[in-house]
C-alpha positions in Angstrom: 4.4 0.1 17.4 0.9 -1.2 16.9 -2.1 0.5 15.2 -4.0 1.5 18.4 -0.8 3.2 19.8 -0.2 5.0 16.5 -3.7 6.2 16.1 -3.6 7.5 19.7 -0.4 9.4 19.1 -1.8 10.9 15.9 -4.9 12.2 17.7 -2.7 13.7 20.5 -0.5 15.4 17.9 -3.3 17.0 16.0 -3.5 14.6 13.0 -7.2 14.7 12.1 -7.1 12.5 8.9 -6.0 8.9 8.8 -6.0 6.8 5.6 -5.2 3.2 5.1 -3.1 2.9 1.9 -1.6 0.3 -0.3 1.1 0.4 -3.0 1.9 -2.5 -5.4 5.1 -4.4 -5.4 8.0 -2.5 -6.9 5.9 0.7 -7.2 7.8 4.0 -7.2 6.5 7.4 -6.4 9.0 9.9 -7.9 10.2 12.8 -6.0 7.4 14.9 -4.6 6.2 16.8 -1.5 3.0 16.9 0.4 1.0 20.0 1.5 0.5 18.4 4.9 2.7 16.9 7.7 2.6 13.1 7.3 3.2 10.2 9.8 3.2 6.6 8.6 2.9 3.3 10.2 3.8 0.3 8.0 1.3 -2.5 8.6 2.5 -5.0 5.9 5.5 -5.3 3.5 8.1 -2.6 3.3 8.7 0.9 1.8 11.9 2.7 1.2 11.9 6.5 1.5 14.7 8.6 0.1 14.9 12.1 1.5 17.8 14.6 1.5 20.0 12.0 0.0 19.4 9.5 2.8 17.6 6.2 2.1 15.7 4.3 4.8 13.6 1.2 4.6 10.5 0.8 6.8 8.9 -2.5 7.7 5.8 -3.7 9.6 5.7 -1.8 12.9 8.0 1.0 11.8 6.9 4.6 11.7 8.2 7.7 10.0 7.4 11.4 9.8 7.7 14.0 7.0 7.0 17.6 7.4 4.8 19.5 4.8 6.9 20.5 1.8 9.8 18.0 2.4 10.7 16.5 -1.0 11.1 12.7 -1.0 10.8 9.5 -3.1 8.9 6.3 -2.1 9.8 2.8 -3.3 7.9 -0.4 -2.4 9.5 -3.7 -1.6 8.9 -7.0 -3.6 5.6 -7.7 -1.7 4.2 -4.1 -1.8 3.3 -2.2 1.2 0.2 -1.4 3.3 0.4 1.6 5.7 -1.6 4.0 7.8 -0.9 7.6 6.9 -1.8 10.4 9.3 -2.2 13.9 7.7 -2.0 17.1 9.6 -2.8 20.2 7.5 -1.4 23.5 8.5 -3.8 26.3 8.9 -2.9 29.7 7.4 -2.2 32.4 10.1 -5.0 34.7 11.0 -4.8 38.1 9.5 
């Protein structure tokens, strides 16, 4: 998938925030969760995500999605990674 297609999908799915991020070669983000739904598009390099005991490596052109609260670990490849991250914050229900 290319950047324009990805950004178009994000907008259609209600992702209002898009950030361009980089992580250094070999960097590891220990297990954590986000308060937002996340969709990623890898632009350069590679990133391995471990979630629910499953490990998957994403390379340029690959996308992945994580729902808010889902615990995961991120590990960068030998050249680091650059990716777009779409964030969709969930609104609290009206009372």
